[in-house]
FIKOLZA-1660 file (N, C-alpha, C; in steps of 0.1 Angstrom, whole numbers, plus 5000, padded with zeros to 4 digits):
% residues 251
   i   px   py   pz ch aa at
   1 3043 9254 2111  A  M  N
   1 3054 9265 2111  A  M CA
   1 3065 9261 2119  A  M  C
   2 3062 9255 2131  A  K  N
   2 3073 9251 2140  A  K CA
   2 3081 9241 2133  A  K  C
   3 3076 9231 2126  A  N  N
   3 3083 9221 2118  A  N CA
   3 3092 9227 2107  A  N  C
   4 3086 9237 2101  A  R  N
   4 3094 9243 2090  A  R CA
   4 3106 9251 2096  A  R  C
   5 3104 9256 2107  A  G  N
   5 3115 9264 2113  A  G CA
   5 3126 9254 2118  A  G  C
   6 3122 9243 2123  A  R  N
   6 3132 9233 2127  A  R CA
   6 3140 9228 2115  A  R  C
   7 3133 9227 2104  A  I  N
   7 3140 9222 2092  A  I CA
   7 3150 9232 2087  A  I  C
   8 3147 9245 2088  A  W  N
   8 3156 9256 2084  A  W CA
   8 3168 9256 2093  A  W  C
   9 3165 9254 2106  A  I  N
   9 3176 9254 2116  A  I CA
   9 3186 9242 2113  A  I  C
  10 3179 9231 2110  A  L  N
  10 3187 9218 2107  A  L CA
  10 3195 9220 2095  A  L  C
  11 3190 9226 2085  A  L  N
  11 3197 9229 2072  A  L CA
  11 3209 9238 2074  A  L  C
  12 3206 9248 2083  A  L  N
  12 3216 9258 2086  A  L CA
  12 3228 9252 2093  A  L  C
  13 3224 9243 2103  A  L  N
  13 3235 9236 2110  A  L CA
  13 3243 9227 2101  A  L  C
  14 3236 9221 2092  A  M  N
  14 3243 9211 2083  A  M CA
  14 3252 9219 2073  A  M  C
  15 3247 9231 2069  A  A  N
  15 3256 9239 2060  A  A CA
  15 3268 9244 2067  A  A  C
  16 3266 9248 2080  A  M  N
  16 3277 9253 2088  A  M CA
  16 3287 9241 2090  A  M  C
  17 3282 9230 2093  A  G  N
  17 3291 9218 2095  A  G CA
  17 3299 9215 2082  A  G  C
  18 3292 9216 2071  A  L  N
  18 3299 9213 2059  A  L CA
  18 3310 9223 2056  A  L  C
  19 3307 9236 2059  A  A  N
  19 3317 9246 2057  A  A CA
  19 3329 9244 2066  A  A  C
  20 3326 9240 2079  A  V  N
  20 3337 9238 2088  A  V CA
  20 3346 9226 2083  A  V  C
  21 3338 9216 2078  A  S  N
  21 3345 9204 2073  A  S CA
  21 3354 9207 2061  A  S  C
  22 3349 9216 2052  A  L  N
  22 3357 9219 2040  A  L CA
  22 3369 9228 2044  A  L  C
  23 3367 9236 2054  A  T  N
  23 3378 9245 2058  A  T CA
  23 3389 9236 2064  A  T  C
  24 3385 9226 2072  A  G  N
  24 3395 9217 2078  A  G CA
  24 3403 9210 2068  A  G  C
  25 3396 9205 2058  A  C  N
  25 3403 9197 2047  A  C CA
  25 3413 9206 2040  A  C  C
  26 3409 9219 2038  A  G  N
  26 3418 9228 2031  A  G CA
  26 3430 9231 2039  A  G  C
  27 3428 9233 2052  A  E  N
  27 3440 9235 2060  A  E CA
  27 3449 9223 2060  A  E  C
  28 3442 9211 2061  A  K  N
  28 3450 9199 2061  A  K CA
  28 3458 9197 2049  A  K  C
  29 3451 9201 2037  A  L  N
  29 3458 9200 2024  A  L CA
  29 3470 9209 2023  A  L  C
  30 3467 9222 2029  A  N  N
  30 3478 9231 2029  A  N CA
  30 3490 9227 2037  A  N  C
  31 3486 9221 2049  A  K  N
  31 3497 9216 2058  A  K CA
  31 3505 9205 2051  A  K  C
  32 3498 9196 2044  A  E  N
  32 3505 9185 2037  A  E CA
  32 3514 9191 2026  A  E  C
  33 3509 9201 2019  A  T  N
  33 3516 9207 2008  A  T CA
  33 3529 9214 2014  A  T  C
  34 3526 9221 2025  A  E  N
  34 3538 9228 2031  A  E CA
  34 3548 9218 2036  A  E  C
  35 3543 9207 2042  A  T  N
  35 3553 9197 2047  A  T CA
  35 3561 9191 2036  A  T  C
  36 3554 9188 2025  A  E  N
  36 3562 9183 2013  A  E CA
  36 3572 9192 2008  A  E  C
  37 3568 9205 2008  A  S  N
  37 3577 9216 2004  A  S CA
  37 3589 9217 2013  A  S  C
  38 3586 9216 2026  A  E  N
  38 3597 9217 2036  A  E CA
  38 3607 9206 2035  A  E  C
  39 3601 9194 2033  A  T  N
  39 3610 9182 2033  A  T CA
  39 3617 9179 2020  A  T  C
  40 3613 9187 2010  A  Q  N
  40 3620 9185 1997  A  Q CA
  40 3635 9189 1999  A  Q  C
  41 3644 9181 1995  A  T  N
  41 3658 9184 1997  A  T CA
  41 3664 9191 1985  A  T  C
  42 3674 9198 1988  A  E  N
  42 3681 9204 1976  A  E CA
  42 3686 9194 1967  A  E  C
  43 3686 9197 1954  A  P  N
  43 3691 9187 1944  A  P CA
  43 3706 9183 1947  A  P  C
  44 3707 9169 1947  A  V  N
  44 3721 9164 1950  A  V CA
  44 3730 9167 1939  A  V  C
  45 3740 9174 1942  A  T  N
  45 3750 9177 1932  A  T CA
  45 3762 9167 1934  A  T  C
  46 3767 9162 1923  A  E  N
  46 3778 9152 1925  A  E CA
  46 3791 9160 1928  A  E  C
  47 3797 9155 1938  A  K  N
  47 3809 9161 1943  A  K CA
  47 3821 9155 1935  A  K  C
  48 3827 9164 1928  A  V  N
  48 3839 9159 1920  A  V CA
  48 3852 9163 1927  A  V  C
  49 3859 9153 1930  A  T  N
  49 3872 9156 1936  A  T CA
  49 3883 9156 1926  A  T  C
  50 3888 9167 1924  A  E  N
  50 3899 9168 1914  A  E CA
  50 3912 9164 1920  A  E  C
  51 3919 9156 1912  A  T  N
  51 3932 9151 1917  A  T CA
  51 3943 9156 1907  A  T  C
  52 3955 9158 1913  A  E  N
  52 3965 9162 1904  A  E CA
  52 3968 9151 1894  A  E  C
  53 3972 9154 1882  A  P  N
  53 3975 9144 1872  A  P CA
  53 3987 9136 1877  A  P  C
  54 3985 9123 1875  A  V  N
  54 3996 9113 1879  A  V CA
  54 4007 9114 1869  A  V  C
  55 4019 9118 1874  A  T  N
  55 4030 9119 1866  A  T CA
  55 4039 9107 1869  A  T  C
  56 4045 9101 1858  A  E  N
  56 4054 9089 1859  A  E CA
  56 4067 9094 1865  A  E  C
  57 4071 9087 1875  A  K  N
  57 4084 9091 1881  A  K CA
  57 4095 9083 1874  A  K  C
  58 4104 9090 1868  A  I  N
  58 4115 9084 1861  A  I CA
  58 4127 9085 1869  A  I  C
  59 4133 9074 1872  A  T  N
  59 4145 9073 1880  A  T CA
  59 4157 9072 1871  A  T  C
  60 4165 9082 1870  A  E  N
  60 4176 9082 1862  A  E CA
  60 4187 9075 1868  A  E  C
  61 4194 9066 1861  A  T  N
  61 4205 9059 1866  A  T CA
  61 4217 9063 1859  A  T  C
  62 4228 9062 1866  A  E  N
  62 4241 9066 1860  A  E CA
  62 4244 9056 1849  A  E  C
  63 4250 9061 1838  A  P  N
  63 4254 9052 1827  A  P CA
  63 4264 9042 1832  A  P  C
  64 4262 9030 1827  A  V  N
  64 4271 9019 1831  A  V CA
  64 4285 9021 1825  A  V  C
  65 4294 9021 1834  A  T  N
  65 4308 9023 1830  A  T CA
  65 4315 9010 1829  A  T  C
  66 4325 9009 1820  A  E  N
  66 4332 8997 1819  A  E CA
  66 4341 8995 1831  A  E  C
  67 4340 8983 1837  A  T  N
  67 4347 8980 1849  A  T CA
  67 4362 8978 1846  A  T  C
  68 4370 8980 1856  A  E  N
  68 4384 8979 1855  A  E CA
  68 4388 8965 1850  A  E  C
  69 4381 8955 1855  A  S  N
  69 4384 8941 1851  A  S CA
  69 4383 8939 1836  A  S  C
  70 4374 8947 1829  A  E  N
  70 4373 8945 1815  A  E CA
  70 4384 8951 1807  A  E  C
  71 4390 8962 1813  A  T  N
  71 4401 8969 1806  A  T CA
  71 4414 8964 1810  A  T  C
  72 4415 8956 1820  A  E  N
  72 4428 8951 1824  A  E CA
  72 4433 8940 1814  A  E  C
  73 4447 8939 1814  A  E  N
  73 4453 8928 1806  A  E CA
  73 4449 8915 1812  A  E  C
  74 4446 8905 1803  A  P  N
  74 4443 8891 1809  A  P CA
  74 4454 8886 1818  A  P  C
  75 4450 8879 1828  A  R  N
  75 4460 8874 1838  A  R CA
  75 4469 8864 1831  A  R  C
  76 4482 8865 1834  A  V  N
  76 4492 8856 1828  A  V CA
  76 4490 8843 1835  A  V  C
  77 4488 8832 1827  A  L  N
  77 4486 8819 1833  A  L CA
  77 4500 8811 1832  A  L  C
  78 4501 8802 1841  A  T  N
  78 4513 8793 1840  A  T CA
  78 4512 8784 1828  A  T  C
  79 4523 8777 1824  A  A  N
  79 4522 8768 1813  A  A CA
  79 4513 8757 1816  A  A  C
  80 4512 8752 1828  A  Q  N
  80 4503 8741 1832  A  Q CA
  80 4489 8745 1831  A  Q  C
  81 4485 8757 1835  A  E  N
  81 4472 8762 1834  A  E CA
  81 4468 8764 1819  A  E  C
  82 4477 8768 1811  A  E  N
  82 4474 8769 1797  A  E CA
  82 4472 8756 1790  A  E  C
  83 4480 8746 1794  A  L  N
  83 4479 8732 1788  A  L CA
  83 4466 8726 1793  A  L  C
  84 4461 8729 1805  A  E  N
  84 4448 8723 1809  A  E CA
  84 4436 8728 1801  A  E  C
  85 4438 8740 1795  A  M  N
  85 4427 8746 1787  A  M CA
  85 4429 8742 1772  A  M  C
  86 4439 8735 1768  A  E  N
  86 4442 8732 1754  A  E CA
  86 4431 8724 1748  A  E  C
  87 4426 8729 1736  A  T  N
  87 4416 8722 1728  A  T CA
  87 4420 8721 1714  A  T  C
  88 4418 8709 1708  A  E  N
  88 4422 8707 1694  A  E CA
  88 4412 8714 1685  A  E  C
  89 4417 8719 1674  A  L  N
  89 4408 8725 1664  A  L CA
  89 4403 8714 1655  A  L  C
  90 4392 8717 1648  A  K  N
  90 4386 8708 1639  A  K CA
  90 4394 8709 1625  A  K  C
  91 4405 8702 1625  A  G  N
  91 4414 8704 1613  A  G CA
  91 4424 8715 1616  A  G  C
  92 4434 8716 1608  A  T  N
  92 4444 8726 1610  A  T CA
  92 4439 8739 1603  A  T  C
  93 4446 8750 1608  A  R  N
  93 4442 8764 1603  A  R CA
  93 4455 8770 1599  A  R  C
  94 4455 8777 1587  A  T  N
  94 4467 8784 1582  A  T CA
  94 4466 8799 1587  A  T  C
  95 4477 8803 1594  A  M  N
  95 4478 8817 1598  A  M CA
  95 4491 8822 1594  A  M  C
  96 4494 8835 1597  A  Y  N
  96 4506 8841 1593  A  Y CA
  96 4514 8848 1604  A  Y  C
  97 4527 8848 1604  A  A  N
  97 4535 8854 1614  A  A CA
  97 4533 8869 1612  A  A  C
  98 4529 8876 1623  A  A  N
  98 4527 8890 1623  A  A CA
  98 4540 8898 1624  A  A  C
  99 4550 8891 1628  A  D  N
  99 4563 8897 1630  A  D CA
  99 4573 8886 1630  A  D  C
 100 4586 8889 1633  A  N  N
 100 4595 8878 1635  A  N CA
 100 4592 8872 1649  A  N  C
 101 4588 8860 1650  A  I  N
 101 4583 8854 1662  A  I CA
 101 4590 8841 1666  A  I  C
 102 4590 8838 1678  A  N  N
 102 4596 8826 1683  A  N CA
 102 4586 8815 1685  A  N  C
 103 4591 8802 1684  A  I  N
 103 4583 8791 1687  A  I CA
 103 4588 8785 1700  A  I  C
 104 4579 8782 1709  A  R  N
 104 4583 8777 1722  A  R CA
 104 4578 8763 1725  A  R  C
 105 4586 8756 1733  A  S  N
 105 4582 8742 1736  A  S CA
 105 4570 8741 1745  A  S  C
 106 4568 8752 1753  A  Q  N
 106 4557 8753 1763  A  Q CA
 106 4550 8767 1761  A  Q  C
 107 4537 8767 1764  A  P  N
 107 4530 8780 1763  A  P CA
 107 4534 8790 1775  A  P  C
 108 4546 8795 1774  A  S  N
 108 4551 8803 1785  A  S CA
 108 4563 8811 1781  A  S  C
 109 4564 8823 1786  A  T  N
 109 4576 8832 1783  A  T CA
 109 4584 8834 1796  A  T  C
 110 4583 8825 1805  A  E  N
 110 4590 8827 1818  A  E CA
 110 4605 8827 1816  A  E  C
 111 4609 8819 1806  A  N  N
 111 4624 8819 1803  A  N CA
 111 4626 8817 1788  A  N  C
 112 4638 8819 1784  A  D  N
 112 4641 8817 1770  A  D CA
 112 4647 8804 1766  A  D  C
 113 4647 8795 1776  A  D  N
 113 4653 8781 1773  A  D CA
 113 4643 8773 1765  A  D  C
 114 4630 8777 1765  A  N  N
 114 4620 8769 1757  A  N CA
 114 4618 8774 1743  A  N  C
 115 4627 8783 1738  A  I  N
 115 4626 8787 1724  A  I CA
 115 4632 8775 1715  A  I  C
 116 4624 8770 1706  A  I  N
 116 4629 8759 1698  A  I CA
 116 4629 8762 1683  A  I  C
 117 4624 8774 1679  A  G  N
 117 4624 8777 1665  A  G CA
 117 4618 8791 1663  A  G  C
 118 4616 8795 1651  A  S  N
 118 4611 8808 1648  A  S CA
 118 4605 8809 1635  A  S  C
 119 4597 8820 1632  A  Y  N
 119 4591 8823 1619  A  Y CA
 119 4595 8837 1616  A  Y  C
 120 4598 8840 1603  A  D  N
 120 4599 8854 1599  A  D CA
 120 4586 8860 1596  A  D  C
 121 4585 8873 1597  A  Q  N
 121 4573 8880 1594  A  Q CA
 121 4567 8876 1580  A  Q  C
 122 4554 8872 1580  A  G  N
 122 4548 8868 1568  A  G CA
 122 4548 8854 1565  A  G  C
 123 4556 8845 1572  A  Q  N
 123 4556 8831 1569  A  Q CA
 123 4543 8825 1573  A  Q  C
 124 4539 8814 1566  A  E  N
 124 4527 8807 1569  A  E CA
 124 4529 8798 1581  A  E  C
 125 4519 8797 1590  A  V  N
 125 4520 8789 1602  A  V CA
 125 4508 8780 1602  A  V  C
 126 4511 8767 1606  A  T  N
 126 4500 8757 1606  A  T CA
 126 4496 8756 1621  A  T  C
 127 4483 8759 1624  A  V  N
 127 4478 8759 1638  A  V CA
 127 4469 8746 1640  A  V  C
 128 4471 8739 1650  A  S  N
 128 4464 8726 1653  A  S CA
 128 4455 8727 1665  A  S  C
 129 4459 8735 1675  A  A  N
 129 4451 8736 1687  A  A CA
 129 4453 8750 1693  A  A  C
 130 4446 8752 1704  A  E  N
 130 4448 8765 1711  A  E CA
 130 4445 8764 1726  A  E  C
 131 4452 8773 1734  A  T  N
 131 4449 8774 1748  A  T CA
 131 4442 8788 1749  A  T  C
 132 4442 8793 1761  A  R  N
 132 4436 8806 1763  A  R CA
 132 4443 8817 1756  A  R  C
 133 4457 8817 1757  A  N  N
 133 4465 8828 1751  A  N CA
 133 4474 8823 1740  A  N  C
 134 4475 8811 1738  A  W  N
 134 4485 8805 1728  A  W CA
 134 4479 8797 1718  A  W  C
 135 4486 8796 1706  A  Y  N
 135 4482 8787 1695  A  Y CA
 135 4493 8775 1696  A  Y  C
 136 4488 8763 1694  A  K  N
 136 4498 8752 1692  A  K CA
 136 4500 8750 1677  A  K  C
 137 4512 8750 1673  A  I  N
 137 4515 8750 1658  A  I CA
 137 4523 8737 1655  A  I  C
 138 4523 8734 1642  A  Q  N
 138 4531 8723 1637  A  Q CA
 138 4541 8728 1627  A  Q  C
 139 4554 8725 1629  A  A  N
 139 4565 8730 1620  A  A CA
 139 4576 8720 1619  A  A  C
 140 4578 8716 1606  A  D  N
 140 4589 8707 1603  A  D CA
 140 4590 8695 1612  A  D  C
 141 4579 8688 1614  A  G  N
 141 4580 8676 1622  A  G CA
 141 4579 8677 1637  A  G  C
 142 4578 8689 1642  A  Y  N
 142 4577 8691 1656  A  Y CA
 142 4566 8701 1659  A  Y  C
 143 4562 8701 1672  A  E  N
 143 4551 8710 1676  A  E CA
 143 4556 8721 1686  A  E  C
 144 4550 8732 1687  A  G  N
 144 4554 8742 1696  A  G CA
 144 4542 8752 1698  A  G  C
 145 4545 8763 1705  A  Y  N
 145 4535 8773 1709  A  Y CA
 145 4539 8787 1705  A  Y  C
 146 4529 8794 1700  A  I  N
 146 4531 8809 1696  A  I CA
 146 4520 8817 1703  A  I  C
 147 4524 8828 1709  A  Y  N
 147 4514 8837 1715  A  Y CA
 147 4504 8841 1705  A  Y  C
 148 4491 8842 1708  A  K  N
 148 4481 8844 1698  A  K CA
 148 4482 8857 1691  A  K  C
 149 4486 8868 1698  A  T  N
 149 4487 8881 1692  A  T CA
 149 4498 8882 1682  A  T  C
 150 4507 8872 1681  A  N  N
 150 4517 8872 1671  A  N CA
 150 4514 8865 1658  A  N  C
 151 4502 8860 1657  A  L  N
 151 4497 8854 1645  A  L CA
 151 4485 8862 1639  A  L  C
 152 4485 8863 1626  A  S  N
 152 4474 8870 1619  A  S CA
 152 4466 8860 1610  A  S  C
 153 4453 8863 1609  A  E  N
 153 4445 8854 1600  A  E CA
 153 4446 8858 1586  A  E  C
 154 4451 8870 1583  A  T  N
 154 4453 8875 1569  A  T CA
 154 4468 8875 1566  A  T  C
 155 4471 8875 1553  A  A  N
 155 4485 8875 1549  A  A CA
 155 4492 8887 1553  A  A  C
 156 4505 8886 1556  A  V  N
 156 4514 8897 1561  A  V CA
 156 4526 8898 1552  A  V  C
 157 4529 8910 1548  A  E  N
 157 4541 8912 1540  A  E CA
 157 4554 8909 1548  A  E  C
 158 4563 8902 1542  A  P  N
 158 4576 8899 1550  A  P CA
 158 4584 8912 1551  A  P  C
 159 4593 8912 1560  A  K  N
 159 4602 8923 1562  A  K CA
 159 4612 8924 1550  A  K  C
 160 4616 8936 1547  A  T  N
 160 4626 8937 1536  A  T CA
 160 4640 8935 1542  A  T  C
 161 4650 8932 1534  A  P  N
 161 4664 8931 1540  A  P CA
 161 4668 8943 1548  A  P  C
 162 4664 8955 1544  A  E  N
 162 4667 8967 1551  A  E CA
 162 4660 8967 1565  A  E  C
 163 4648 8962 1565  A  E  N
 163 4641 8962 1578  A  E CA
 163 4648 8951 1587  A  E  C
 164 4652 8940 1582  A  Q  N
 164 4659 8930 1590  A  Q CA
 164 4672 8936 1596  A  Q  C
 165 4679 8943 1587  A  Q  N
 165 4692 8949 1592  A  Q CA
 165 4689 8959 1602  A  Q  C
 166 4679 8967 1601  A  A  N
 166 4675 8978 1611  A  A CA
 166 4672 8971 1624  A  A  C
 167 4665 8959 1623  A  L  N
 167 4661 8952 1635  A  L CA
 167 4674 8948 1643  A  L  C
 168 4684 8943 1636  A  L  N
 168 4696 8939 1643  A  L CA
 168 4703 8951 1649  A  L  C
 169 4703 8962 1642  A  E  N
 169 4710 8973 1647  A  E CA
 169 4703 8979 1659  A  E  C
 170 4689 8978 1659  A  Q  N
 170 4681 8982 1670  A  Q CA
 170 4684 8974 1682  A  Q  C
 171 4688 8961 1680  A  Q  N
 171 4691 8952 1691  A  Q CA
 171 4705 8954 1696  A  Q  C
 172 4713 8962 1688  A  G  N
 172 4727 8965 1692  A  G CA
 172 4737 8956 1686  A  G  C
 173 4733 8949 1676  A  Y  N
 173 4743 8940 1669  A  Y CA
 173 4748 8946 1656  A  Y  C
 174 4760 8943 1653  A  T  N
 174 4766 8947 1640  A  T CA
 174 4768 8935 1631  A  T  C
 175 4762 8935 1620  A  S  N
 175 4763 8924 1610  A  S CA
 175 4777 8924 1604  A  S  C
 176 4782 8911 1602  A  T  N
 176 4795 8909 1596  A  T CA
 176 4794 8908 1581  A  T  C
 177 4782 8907 1576  A  G  N
 177 4780 8905 1561  A  G CA
 177 4768 8912 1556  A  G  C
 178 4765 8909 1544  A  D  N
 178 4753 8916 1537  A  D CA
 178 4741 8909 1542  A  D  C
 179 4730 8917 1544  A  S  N
 179 4717 8912 1549  A  S CA
 179 4711 8903 1539  A  S  C
 180 4715 8904 1526  A  S  N
 180 4710 8895 1516  A  S CA
 180 4713 8880 1519  A  S  C
 181 4723 8878 1527  A  V  N
 181 4726 8864 1531  A  V CA
 181 4714 8857 1538  A  V  C
 182 4707 8865 1546  A  D  N
 182 4695 8859 1553  A  D CA
 182 4684 8855 1543  A  D  C
 183 4682 8863 1533  A  L  N
 183 4673 8859 1523  A  L CA
 183 4677 8847 1514  A  L  C
 184 4690 8847 1511  A  E  N
 184 4695 8836 1502  A  E CA
 184 4694 8823 1509  A  E  C
 185 4697 8823 1522  A  Y  N
 185 4697 8810 1530  A  Y CA
 185 4684 8808 1538  A  Y  C
 186 4675 8817 1536  A  N  N
 186 4662 8815 1544  A  N CA
 186 4664 8815 1559  A  N  C
 187 4671 8825 1564  A  V  N
 187 4674 8826 1578  A  V CA
 187 4663 8832 1585  A  V  C
 188 4658 8825 1595  A  S  N
 188 4647 8830 1604  A  S CA
 188 4653 8837 1616  A  S  C
 189 4649 8849 1618  A  T  N
 189 4654 8858 1629  A  T CA
 189 4644 8857 1641  A  T  C
 190 4650 8854 1652  A  Y  N
 190 4642 8852 1664  A  Y CA
 190 4636 8866 1668  A  Y  C
 191 4624 8866 1674  A  A  N
 191 4618 8878 1679  A  A CA
 191 4625 8882 1692  A  A  C
 192 4630 8872 1699  A  E  N
 192 4638 8875 1712  A  E CA
 192 4650 8866 1712  A  E  C
 193 4661 8873 1714  A  S  N
 193 4674 8865 1714  A  S CA
 193 4675 8857 1727  A  S  C
 194 4684 8847 1727  A  F  N
 194 4686 8839 1739  A  F CA
 194 4700 8833 1739  A  F  C
 195 4704 8827 1750  A  S  N
 195 4718 8823 1751  A  S CA
 195 4719 8808 1747  A  S  C
 196 4730 8805 1741  A  L  N
 196 4734 8791 1738  A  L CA
 196 4749 8789 1743  A  L  C
 197 4752 8776 1746  A  K  N
 197 4766 8773 1750  A  K CA
 197 4772 8764 1740  A  K  C
 198 4784 8767 1736  A  L  N
 198 4791 8758 1726  A  L CA
 198 4795 8745 1733  A  L  C
 199 4793 8734 1726  A  S  N
 199 4797 8721 1731  A  S CA
 199 4811 8717 1725  A  S  C
 200 4817 8725 1717  A  A  N
 200 4830 8722 1711  A  A CA
 200 4835 8735 1705  A  A  C
 201 4848 8735 1702  A  D  N
 201 4853 8747 1695  A  D CA
 201 4846 8749 1682  A  D  C
 202 4843 8762 1679  A  A  N
 202 4834 8764 1667  A  A CA
 202 4839 8776 1659  A  A  C
 203 4838 8775 1646  A  N  N
 203 4841 8786 1637  A  N CA
 203 4828 8794 1635  A  N  C
 204 4830 8807 1636  A  V  N
 204 4819 8816 1633  A  V CA
 204 4821 8821 1618  A  V  C
 205 4811 8818 1609  A  R  N
 205 4812 8821 1595  A  R CA
 205 4803 8832 1591  A  R  C
 206 4806 8838 1579  A  T  N
 206 4798 8849 1574  A  T CA
 206 4785 8845 1568  A  T  C
 207 4784 8832 1565  A  E  N
 207 4771 8827 1560  A  E CA
 207 4769 8813 1565  A  E  C
 208 4757 8807 1565  A  P  N
 208 4754 8794 1570  A  P CA
 208 4759 8783 1560  A  P  C
 209 4772 8782 1558  A  S  N
 209 4777 8773 1548  A  S CA
 209 4792 8770 1552  A  S  C
 210 4797 8758 1549  A  E  N
 210 4811 8755 1552  A  E CA
 210 4820 8763 1543  A  E  C
 211 4814 8769 1532  A  S  N
 211 4823 8777 1524  A  S CA
 211 4823 8791 1528  A  S  C
 212 4816 8795 1539  A  G  N
 212 4816 8809 1543  A  G CA
 212 4829 8812 1550  A  G  C
 213 4833 8825 1549  A  D  N
 213 4845 8829 1555  A  D CA
 213 4844 8829 1570  A  D  C
 214 4855 8825 1577  A  I  N
 214 4856 8824 1591  A  I CA
 214 4858 8838 1597  A  I  C
 215 4849 8842 1605  A  V  N
 215 4850 8855 1612  A  V CA
 215 4859 8854 1624  A  V  C
 216 4856 8844 1632  A  T  N
 216 4864 8841 1644  A  T CA
 216 4861 8827 1649  A  T  C
 217 4869 8822 1658  A  T  N
 217 4868 8809 1664  A  T CA
 217 4865 8810 1679  A  T  C
 218 4855 8803 1684  A  I  N
 218 4850 8804 1698  A  I CA
 218 4853 8790 1704  A  I  C
 219 4858 8791 1717  A  S  N
 219 4861 8779 1724  A  S CA
 219 4849 8772 1730  A  S  C
 220 4851 8759 1733  A  N  N
 220 4841 8751 1739  A  N CA
 220 4837 8757 1752  A  N  C
 221 4823 8757 1754  A  G  N
 221 4818 8762 1767  A  G CA
 221 4815 8777 1767  A  G  C
 222 4818 8783 1756  A  T  N
 222 4815 8798 1755  A  T CA
 222 4800 8800 1753  A  T  C
 223 4795 8810 1760  A  Q  N
 223 4781 8814 1758  A  Q CA
 223 4780 8824 1747  A  Q  C
 224 4771 8821 1738  A  V  N
 224 4768 8830 1726  A  V CA
 224 4753 8834 1726  A  V  C
 225 4750 8844 1719  A  T  N
 225 4736 8849 1718  A  T CA
 225 4730 8844 1705  A  T  C
 226 4719 8836 1705  A  A  N
 226 4713 8832 1693  A  A CA
 226 4703 8842 1688  A  A  C
 227 4705 8846 1675  A  L  N
 227 4696 8856 1669  A  L CA
 227 4686 8850 1659  A  L  C
 228 4690 8838 1653  A  G  N
 228 4681 8832 1643  A  G CA
 228 4687 8818 1640  A  G  C
 229 4681 8812 1629  A  E  N
 229 4686 8799 1625  A  E CA
 229 4682 8796 1611  A  E  C
 230 4688 8786 1606  A  T  N
 230 4684 8779 1594  A  T CA
 230 4681 8764 1598  A  T  C
 231 4680 8755 1588  A  D  N
 231 4678 8741 1592  A  D CA
 231 4690 8735 1599  A  D  C
 232 4703 8740 1596  A  R  N
 232 4715 8734 1601  A  R CA
 232 4724 8744 1609  A  R  C
 233 4721 8757 1609  A  W  N
 233 4730 8767 1615  A  W CA
 233 4722 8776 1624  A  W  C
 234 4729 8781 1634  A  Y  N
 234 4724 8792 1643  A  Y CA
 234 4731 8805 1638  A  Y  C
 235 4723 8815 1637  A  K  N
 235 4729 8828 1636  A  K CA
 235 4731 8834 1650  A  K  C
 236 4744 8837 1653  A  I  N
 236 4747 8841 1666  A  I CA
 236 4754 8854 1667  A  I  C
 237 4755 8860 1679  A  E  N
 237 4763 8872 1681  A  E CA
 237 4773 8868 1693  A  E  C
 238 4785 8872 1690  A  Y  N
 238 4795 8870 1701  A  Y CA
 238 4806 8881 1700  A  Y  C
 239 4807 8888 1711  A  D  N
 239 4817 8899 1712  A  D CA
 239 4815 8910 1702  A  D  C
 240 4803 8913 1699  A  G  N
 240 4799 8923 1689  A  G CA
 240 4799 8919 1675  A  G  C
 241 4802 8907 1672  A  A  N
 241 4802 8902 1658  A  A CA
 241 4791 8892 1656  A  A  C
 242 4785 8893 1644  A  V  N
 242 4774 8884 1640  A  V CA
 242 4778 8874 1629  A  V  C
 243 4775 8861 1631  A  G  N
 243 4779 8851 1621  A  G CA
 243 4770 8839 1624  A  G  C
 244 4775 8828 1618  A  F  N
 244 4768 8815 1618  A  F CA
 244 4777 8804 1624  A  F  C
 245 4770 8796 1632  A  V  N
 245 4777 8784 1638  A  V CA
 245 4768 8772 1636  A  V  C
 246 4775 8761 1632  A  N  N
 246 4768 8748 1630  A  N CA
 246 4761 8744 1642  A  N  C
 247 4749 8739 1641  A  K  N
 247 4741 8735 1652  A  K CA
 247 4747 8723 1659  A  K  C
 248 4754 8715 1652  A  N  N
 248 4761 8703 1659  A  N CA
 248 4771 8707 1670  A  N  C
 249 4775 8720 1670  A  L  N
 249 4785 8724 1679  A  L CA
 249 4779 8732 1691  A  L  C
 250 4766 8731 1692  A  V  N
 250 4759 8739 1702  A  V CA
 250 4750 8730 1711  A  V  C
 251 4750 8732 1724  A  H  N
 251 4741 8724 1733  A  H CA
 251 4727 8726 1729  A  H  C
% end
């Protein structure tokens, strides 16, 4: 009986120990579960930083204005400077007198002493070279210069006799004869008049011919104003009268 009692006590103790053991495991399990729950972090949410939309910065500039240098008249060059720029054309070029124009011995308008001939409006001109502002031309066996703006690349109608007469009157001259004389004898009128000095006493005639009526006689050394020319005669003005003097009698 004593042994059986001991066995029951032993079994009771073992049962109690087992119960305690199970209780401890449960608490431990609960603690671990609670710990896991406590340490679990809130779900990470992505932080989106919103930025203002990038706008392109446009810098407006003032419109480009034409400089004064582009609108100014080209600088007037000396005859030497023009000649240094002279270039020959590849062959000659036919152009047309845009008005009654002068031919000069040098590419310069500094004085009227270099006028050596003229073209009437509409006449053909043979161009052989050019400088910056002038064309070099060939005419009747000699060369000269005409300002570029005085020549046209397209044909130009010649002046009518009435227009030629009006030009003389505009310049303050009174013709002694019919303007048809200029057409009959192919008289070229200068665009700019200039002075000539007689080298001998000379008759001033109504037309460029020895048969022309004598208007007046001018003494040797007298200054006259040249208005135009033919191959052998100058059309001149003297003391308000217009007529023709033989070129052999003029310096």
